[in-house]
SEFIMI-681803 format. One record per atom (N, C-alpha, C): y, z, x. Coordinates in steps of 0.1 Angstrom, whole numbers, plus 5000, padded with zeros to 4 digits. Layout:
% SEFIMI-681803
YZX/...
% end
This chain:
% SEFIMI-681803
721384256733/722284156742/723784176732/724984236740/725984226732/727484096738/727784066732/728883946739/729983876729/730683886734/731683866728/732183746724/732383726709/732483586703/733483556705/734083436712/734983356715/735783306706/735283246690/735883216679/735083256671/734983166658/734683236644/733283216646/733083116654/731383056655/730583046671/729383076667/728583086684/727482986688/727882926694/726482816698/725182916705/723782836697/722682946705/722182826710/721782796724/720382666728/719482746731/718182716729/716882746735/716382606747/716082706758/715682556763/714882646778/714582556788/713882586800/712282636795/711782656786/710482636779/709282636792/708482736797/707482696813/706582626807/706282636794/704882586788/705582526774/705082436767/704982396757/706782376752/706982406735/708382336734/709282526735/710182486737/711182626729/711082646716/711082726709/711182796692/711882886692/712082906677/712883026678/712683066659/712183176660/711783216645/713083306634/713483376644/714683436638/715583486647/717183456640/718183456651/719283586643/719083716645/719883836638/721683846646/721983846638/723683866644/724184016637/724884086646/725584196642/726584186643/727984176637/729284236642/729884356644/730084386656/730684506658/732584466661/732684686659/733884686657/734784636674/735684586669/736584526681/736684656694/737084776690/736684866705/735284916711/734584836704/733184876710/732684776721/731584886730/731684786742/732684716747/734084716748/734584666757/734584686772/734884596778/734884576795/735784476799/735784526810/737084436820/736684306820/735184306820/734584126823/734184066810/734484096800/733684036789/733883876789/735383786798/734983646797/733783596804/733583696815/732783586819/730983716826/731083796815/729683826812/728983956806/728283896798/727783946786/727184146789/726484206781/725684316781/724584286779/723784346785/721984306780/720984416782/721184496766/720884636765/719584676775/719484736783/718184776790/717584956786/718384986782/717885076775/718885226762/718485206757/718885306744/718185446741/718385556746/717485616741/718185756730/717585836721/718285886711/717286056718/718086126728/717186226731/717186376720/716186426718/715786546708/715186476692/714886376693/714586256683/713486376675/713386346661/712286456655/710686346655/711086226652/709886136657/710086046665/708785956664/708885856676/709285726672/709885736658/710485596653/711885586655/712185416658/713985386660/714685436648/715685436653/717085496643/717585366644/717585326634/718485176632/719285176616/719485056612/720285046600/718885106592/719685166578/721585226575/721585336584/720785396593/721485516595/722485456607/722285336613/723285296622/723785156612/725385176609/725585066601/725284906611/725684926624/725884816637/724084756631/722884826630/721684846634/721084806649/721584926654/721284916671/719684956670/719684966680/717785036682/718185126690/717785226685/717885376691/716185406696/715885436706/714285446709/714285616710/713285696707/713185786703/712885866720/713085946724/712885996739/711286086737/710286096727/708886096718/708186006725/708785876726/707485776725/707485766746/705985826745/705485836759/704785746764/705685626770/705085506777/704985546789/704285426800/704485436809/705785416816/706185526822/707485536836/708885516829/708285576812/709685596806/709885746803/710985816805/711185946802/710486046811/709786006821/708986066831/709986196837/709086336847/710086386854/710886506848/710586526835/711486606829/711786736833/712686776837/712886936843/712487046838/711987146843/711187236836/711987346831/711987366812/713087446808/713487346800/713387226798/714087156786/713687146773/714487196764/714087216750/715287126741/714087136728/714887006723/715987086706/717087046709/717887126694/718187006682/718487056673/719186936662/719787056654/720987016648/721487046637/721786946626/721886986609/722386916599/723686936596/724486986604/726086966601/726486786610/727386756602/727786666605/728686676618/728286506625/729086526638/730286416635/731286436642/732286326645/732586226655/731786106648/731585996655/732885906663/733885926654/735085846651/735785836667/734785756675/735585716690/735585556692/734785536703/734785396705/733485296703/732585356705/731285306700/730785356684/730685446683/730285496670/728985506669/727985576676/727085626678/726785676667/725085636657/724885706644/725085856643/725385886635/725586036632/724186146634/722786046626/721986076631/721286096646/721386036653/721186076667/721786186672/723086156668/724086266676/723486396673/722886436662/722386536654/721786646663/720986566672/719586606679/720086546695/719486706704/719886676719/719086706727/718586756739/717886846748/718886936757/718387026765/719287096768/718187146782/719087166792/718187226802/718387396805/717587476794/717587596796/717387666812/717087586820/717087656834/717787616844/718887536834/720287476846/720087346849/718987316847/718887106850/718387056840/718786936838/718486836825/718286716839/716986676840/716486546842/715286486839/715486296841/714586246833/714686096846/713486036847/712985886848/712985776842/713285686846/712485556837/713185426846/712085336844/712285216847/713285156840/714385016845/714884966846/714784816842/713984756831/713584586838/714984496842/714684406851/715984356857/716484396865/716384536871/717184566882/716384596892/717284556905/718584646903/719784576903/721084636893/722084546889/723184566887/724284546882/725484636880/725184646865/725484766863/725384816848/726984866840/726684866831/727884966821/726785056814/727185166821/726485356814/727385396807/726585456794/727085556786/726585636781/727185786779/726385926782/727385946766/726386026756/726686076744/726786206743/728086316745/727386456741/728086496724/727686576722/728086656711/727686806710/728086896710/728087056715/727387106696/726087086697/725887116679/724987246682/725587316693/725287486694/726287526690/725787636681/727487776679/727487826692/728487846697/728587886711/729488036708/729088156714/729988236713/731288256722/732088306719/733388286727/733588326739/732388406745/732288436757/731388336767/730688196756/729788146761/730487996765/730287956777/730587786780/729387736785/729687596786/728587486787/729187366796/728887396809/729687376820/728487256828/729287126830/727887066841/728186946849/727786906859/727886806863/726986676867/726886586868/726186426872/725586506884/724686526891/723986566905/723186426906/722686376901/721986216905/721886156892/722086016898/722485926910/723685926915/724585996926/725186046930/726585886928/727385936924/728685786917/729585856922/730185836930/731885866935/732985886925/733685966923/734685966914/733886006896/732786026897/731886056885/731086176888/730686206896/729786286901/730386426904/731586426902/732586626908/732886586896/733186516882/733686546877/733186656866/733686746862/732686856855/732786786839/731786786831/731686816818/731786926810/732786946800/732687046792/733087026780/731786996772/731986916757/732586946746/732687076748/733687136733/734987096737/735387136752/737087096753/737086946754/736486826761/736686716761/736886666749/735486686742/735686666729/736686696716/737086776725/738286886711/737586956702/736487036707/736087136699/734587076696/733487166685/732487156683/731487046679/730686976676/730586876665/731786776667/731586736676/732786616679/732286536685/732086426691/731286316703/732186326714/732086316723/732486296738/731286196745/732286086745/731185966753/731885936767/731685986777/732385966792/730985816795/731785706801/731085576807/731785506816/730285486824/730485436836/730985276836/732185236841/732585076837/731385056839/731385026857/730384936863/729684986875/728385026875/727885096886/726585036890/725985066902/725284976903/723885086903/722785046897/721485126894/719985046897/719285116904/717785066909/717085076898/716484986902/715184936891/714385096886/714185166893/713885326889/715185426891/715685446875/716485496874/716185676875/716585806880/716385896882/717585966883/717986066868/719486106866/719286276864/720186326871/719886486871/721686506867/721686606851/722786666851/722286856857/723286936857/723187026868/724687126861/723987266853/725287326848/726087396861/727087426859/728587466871/727987616870/728287656883/728187826886/728487946875/729587906868/730587946856/730287956847/728987846840/728687816829/727987886824/727787976810/726388026806/725387956799/725587806799/724587736791/724287646797/723287566802/722487496802/723087306802/722887206809/723387116804/722887056789/723486966783/723186916772/723086746771/722486696767/722386536762/722086496750/722686376744/722286366731/721686236730/722086136739/721885996741/722585896752/721885796754/722585706768/722085636763/723285526769/722785356766/723285286780/722485196783/722885146799/722484996795/723484916796/723484786794/723484696810/722784586815/723084506830/723884416821/725084456835/725884286832/725384176835/725184046826/724783896829/725883816829/725783716841/726883636840/726683516828/727783536821/728083426810/727883266817/726883186817/727183046819/728282986823/728982966834/730282846831/729882716823/731382736813/730582626804/731782496811/731382376800/732282246801/733682266804/734582196814/735682206810/736082146797/737182246791/737382246780/738282086777/738882036785/739581926785/738581796781/736981786785/736281726786/735381766770/735381896769/735081876753/735981826741/736781866745/737981786735/737481666731/737781616744/737681436743/736381416735/735581496740/733981496734/733781456723/734581586715/734581586702/735281486692/735681426698/737081306693/736181196691/735381186706/734181096703/732981086693/732281236689/731581276682/732481196665/733581236663/734381226651/733981076649/733780996656/733580856654/732480786647/731380906649/730280856644/729680986641/730081046631/730081166622/728481166620/727681066612/726681096605/725381076618/725781016624/725080996639/724081146645/722981126653/722081236655/722681266664/722881186675/723781246690/724681316684/725181266676/727381356676/726981476670/725481536665/725681666658/724781746668/724781726682/723781806695/724981926693/724382036692/725282156689/725282216709/726182286707/726182386721/727182326730/727182366741/727782336752/727282186754/728282066763/727581946768/726881956777/727282066788/726382066801/725482166800/725982296794/725082436795/724582476786/722982516789/721982476801/721782376802/721482276793/720982126798/722182036786/722181956793/723281806790/722781766775/723681716767/723381676756/722681496760/721981436755/721681356756/721981196761/723381186756/723781086759/725681126770/725381186780/726381246787/725281286800/726281256811/725681336823/726881436830/726581546835/727181626839/727581626856/728581696859/728681736875/728181846880/727481856894/727082006891/728182106896/729482066898/730682166900/730882296890/731582376895/732182486884/733382486881/733782466870/733182406857/732682266859/731482276848/730782086849/732082026844/731881916847/732781806845/731881696839/732081636826/731281516822/731781386833/730481296839/730681216852/730381076848/729581066831/729180936825/729280966809/729180886802/728980866788/728080766785/727180756781/726380646778/726080596762/726980586750/727180486739/726880336736/725880306743/726080176741/725480116724/725780066716/725380016706/724780176695/725880246697/725880366688/726880406675/727080256669/727680266659/729280326660/730080336670/730980396671/732280326660/732980366652/733980326647/735280406649/736180296648/737680306651/738380276667/739180356669/739880336681/739480466694/739480406703/739280466716/739780576718/739680726716/740580846714/741080856726/742880896724/743480896736/742981006743/742081126739/741981256747/741181196760/740481036762/739381046771/740281056784/741881076782/742281026799/742381146801/741781256797/741881416803/740381396810/739481346807/738181356815/738381276829/738881356835/738981326852/738381296862/737081366855/735481346864/734581206855/735281166850/734581036845/734280956853/732980916861/732380756868/732280676860/731180676846/730680586839/730980546827/731680456819/732080496805/731280326797/730380396790/729580276785/730180276771/730880216762/730780176749/730780086744/729879986746/729579846743/728879846732/729179686728/728279686714/728479816702/729679836700/730179906691/731279856681/731979916670/732579846663/734079926667/734779906678/735779986685/736479866679/738279906677/739379816671/740479896679/741379816680/742979886686/742579816698/744079886706/744279866722/743879956729/743579906740/743180086749/743780176751/743380326750/744280386753/744980386768/745780516767/746180536788/744880566790/744280556803/742980596810/743580616825/744780606828/745180596837/744980716848/744580806842/744180946847/742680936856/742180836850/740580836854/740380766868/740480886879/740980806887/739680736900/738380876890/736780856896/736480746889/737080666879/735880596870/735280446879/734380406880/733880306884/732980176879/732380236869/731880146860/732580146844/732780016839/733080026826/732879946818/731879966805/731579876800/732279866782/733279796779/733879776766/733079626755/732479606764/732179416759/731379426744/731779356733/730779316726/731679406716/732379416712/733679526704/734879436699/735679466690/736779426684/738179506689/738279526702/739279556711/740179446708/741779496709/742479376712/743979446715/745079366716/745979386727/746079336739/747179396749/746979326765/745979406770/745879386782/745379436791/746179556798/746479686800/747079756806/747279726824/747879746826/748379696840/747479826850/747579946844/746580076852/745780016857/744679916848/743179896849/743179836865/744079726869/743979696884/744679816892/745179946889/745580036900/744380166900/743480156891/742180276892/741680256907/741380296915/741380286930/739880326933/738780336919/737080336926/736480266911/737180166904/736380076898/736179936907/734979956900/733779816905/733479746896/733179786882/732779666873/733379706859/733779596857/734979616844/734679476833/733679516823/733479426815/733879426801/734979346796/735579346785/735279196778/734179146779/734178986772/733379066759/734178886750/733878936735/734579046728/735579036731/736879126725/737879006715/738779086714/739879006708/741479006718/740779066730/742879096739/743178996741/744679016743/745278896746/746378896755/747178786759/748278816770/747278796781/748178816790/747778806809/746878916816/745978836820/745078926830/745778956840/746279106841/746479176855/746179116866/746979106874/746879026886/746179096897/746379216895/746079336901/744179336902/744179316889/742379286887/741579136893/742379066891/742178926899/741878946916/743079026922/742879036935/742079146939/741179246931/740379336937/738979256937/738079346946/737379296945/736079346935/735779326929/735079436915/734479286908/733579356895/732879236892/733479256876/734379116873/735179156861/734579046855/734379046838/734078936831/734878996816/735778886817/736478846804/736278736797/734978656796/735078556786/735078616771/735378516766/734878546752/736578626740/737378616752/738878686745/739778526743/739378476735/740678346736/741878366738/742478446733/743978516735/744278546748/743078556759/743278616774/743778516783/744478536789/745178426797/745278446812/744778356823/744378426835/745778346844/746878396843/748078346844/747978306860/747778366870/747278346883/746578216885/745578216881/744778096879/744977996877/746178026865/746677866863/748077826872/748477946877/749477896890/748677826898/747877896903/746777806915/746377696909/745877646898/745677526897/746377416896/748177496890/748977426891/749277356907/749677476916/749677436931/748477366937/747677356934/746577266936/746677126933/747077096919/747176986914/748176896919/749577016923/750776926927/750576906942/749877016947/749876966965/748776826963/747876796953/746876706958/747776556951/748876586941/749776446941/750776446951/751276536955/751876506969/751376456980/750076506986/749276466992/748876316988/748976256976/748576086971/749476036975/751076116968/752176026969/752175956983/752176096994/752076067010/751575947010/750375937010/749575867013/749775717010/750475716996/750475596989/752075526999/753075617003/754175597011/753575507022/752875577030/752875547044/752075417042/750875397030/750375267029/751375147027/752775167017/753675097013/754675057027/755075167035/755475117050/754975017054/753375067055/752774997065/752674837056/752974857047/752674657041/753974587041/755074737045/756474627048/756074567062/755874667072/755374627086/755274497085/753674547077/752874417082/753274297079/754174287064/754574147060/755974117068/756774227075/757674147078/757174067094/755974117100/755574087113/755073967108/754373927094/753473797089/755373697086/755873777084/757073627080/757773567093/758073727104/758273627115/757173517121/755873577123/755273447124/755073327119/755373377100/755573207095/756673097094/757773237102/758973157103/758773067116/758473147124/757973037135/757072927138/756372967131/755072857129/755672737122/756572777110/757372627103/758072577112/758972677123/760172587131/759072497138/758072577145/757172477154/756772347148/756472357132/756272237124/757272127120/758272197124/759472077118/760272027130/760372107139/760772047151/760171957160/760371887167/760271787173/760371797189/759371747196/759371777213/760871737214/761571797226/762671707233/763671797241/764971767248/765471797252/766971857244/767371957248/768372057236/769371947234/769471967223/770771837218/770371697220/769371687222/769071547224/769471507215/769671337208/770171307196/768571287190/768871327172/767571327165/766371437167/767171517175/766371647178/767071757174/766071847162/766672007155/765872077169/766372207168/765572307173/765772407164/764572527170/764372637162/764872767173/766372767173/766472927180/766973057177/766373107179/766273277177/767273337180/767673437171/769073567173/769073597186/767773647188/768173727204/768473647216/767773487212/768473397223/770373357221/770173357209/771673337208/772473487214/771573587206/772673717212/772773707227/771573667236/771673647249/772473507253/772973407250/773373307248/775073347252/775273407239/776673407239/777073587242/776373657248/776673737256/776873887243/775973867230/776573937221/777773907213/778073767214/779273687205/779873767208/780773787221/781973837228/782973767230/782573607238/783473547237/783673407226/785173477221/785473407205/786373287214/785873157206/786573007209/787672947201/787273037187/787672967176/787673017162/787972977153/788373057140/787972917132/787172937118/786872797107/786972887096/786972797084/787072857073/785772937070/784572907072/783872997074/783473157078/783873137093/783773247103/784573227116/784073277122/784573307139/783373187151/783773097160/782773037167/783073057177/781773117189/781473187201/780973067211/781473107224/780873027231/779373087240/778573017240/777373017245/777072937258/775972967266/775172897273/773672937274/772472877270/771672887272/770772857286/769672917282/768472967297/768572807302/768772707300/768572607307/769672527311/770772607308/772072587316/773272517303/772572457292/773272407284/774472477276/775372447272/776272527269/776572457252/776872577246/776872557230/777872667222/777972607215/779272667204/778472717191/778572827188/777872887179/778972957167/778572877154/779472927144/778572987134/779373147131/778973197121/779673197108/778873267101/779673257084/780173427085/781673437080/781873587075/781973637066/781173517053/780673587039/779473487034/778473587029/777573507027/776873497014/778173457002/777673466990/777273336987/776973296973/775873156973/776773046978/778073086970/778472926969/778972916986/779473016993/779872957007/778672907014/777572997008/776372927020/776072777015/776072717005/776472546999/777272487010/778472567007/779172487016/779772477027/778572577034/778572597052/777472487053/776072477042/775272397047/775472207046/776472197036/777172087036/778172047050/778672097051/779872117067/778772087077/777572197078/776372147089/776071997089/775571977075/774971807076/775871687074/776971747075/778371597077/778071597090/778471697096/778971697114/777471647124/776371667113/775171667122/774271537119/774171477134/773171337124/771771397120/770971497124/770371547120/769771497107/768271507102/767971507084/768471667081/768971617068/769771717064/768871827058/767571837050/766271897051/766271987061/766071917073/766071977087/766772057088/767872067086/768972137091/768872247080/768772247065/768772287059/767672427064/767072367063/765272477069/765572557081/766372497090/766572527104/767472667097/768572667090/769472747087/768872867077/768072797069/767372927061/766672997069/765772967078/764973017087/766173117093/766873087100/767773147110/768273297098/769073177087/769573327078/768373447078/767373367072/766073547069/765773627081/765573517094/765673577102/766173717113/767573667108/769373667110/768973837102/768473837089/768473927074/767274077082/766673977090/765474097090/765974177104/
% end
């Protein structure tokens, strides 16, 4: 397996065992030169080696380290297993050299491999082998080095006849010319070629070539998709959270948070790339402030950080538009509740009880139909509820005052009516029956009767020290003179009563009672 390491470390995960539990005995890593196995697709695909063959090998043994400083395994073409390098063309011969071969190009195959080869003495060189996991797209390398000393009039030219690959099969290979001399590596490669499970390949010499085709080694690697990793923004946020409980087992789960299997405390979306949609860390000994990087987790739906030792104010989480459930209760969080909490469009439940929050609860949180528990925060005020309570108290007070006012006015009306009745009753009790103005008889005459008799006091017949005198005629035809007071002061009242008594033969107490009743009635 050939993969480009994205950094100075690499994560390895074993999963998906069909039986039992996955296990690993040995993991060996080999660094490669930066020029080796470079492809146009290395960010998205790695290379899984399907075949690496040493042609013309002297033994069946693998060639590897120390002959290959990169410890690649080069299989011998003498390994006669089923469907491996069968269908060999007639006239195929094995050759070797002890001379050094210059392999300083890109892939650096070992010199030992390049010192052996097979040649098609009758003009063709062909093989057939099975490629596990194919058909697939592959990166294929052919390694050529002219290890025979050719005469000046000799040439070795050939083409790839099978499989037919446009832009490749028509190219002529001249090893000494392409490799800039004998005993020098020439390594054409096929960047992206589709190969079948059964690979048959044939090299054939050109008509102007004096020597048959030659082959030192081949490498065929299958392109395999690198699983799309969790969105980098989410990984950054999770790393910040893990630093809050570095000694915990859960905080040391390695690899990617979602691929190939999610960590025990997160849930992942099925999207590409995966996004974290749930963090479940209730009671996991988290200490410190909630990291600001959490605002990067735009796919987060559920956040469970309750029953820890979190402190400080809430960070900005206004970008978490998919957030539905938030558990922050039983911590030591403080500060005011940010107004953005009321603007998150999908929040269904918010639990912040038993913290140290203070200030006013955002009105938007109270108006939304969500499960919102903020008990156990002594400094947190529900200003909206307080205003509502004040309005209710004010409304009730106004209602009570209105009722009292109505009762007061009703009492005044009842009292007035009662006094009127009592006035007439007193008058009836103190006046004897008799004709109007009969001697020794006093009458109680109402103001309305006087107003009718005097035509509302319109005919003035005289003026006295206390007021005007008006002419009037009663209902029984008797003519009367009605004297009024112009000033109702206490002193004049007494003088007026004295004058009335002195000019009337009636008992003075009766006259005074009559005047008093008249005055009270007049005031009403």
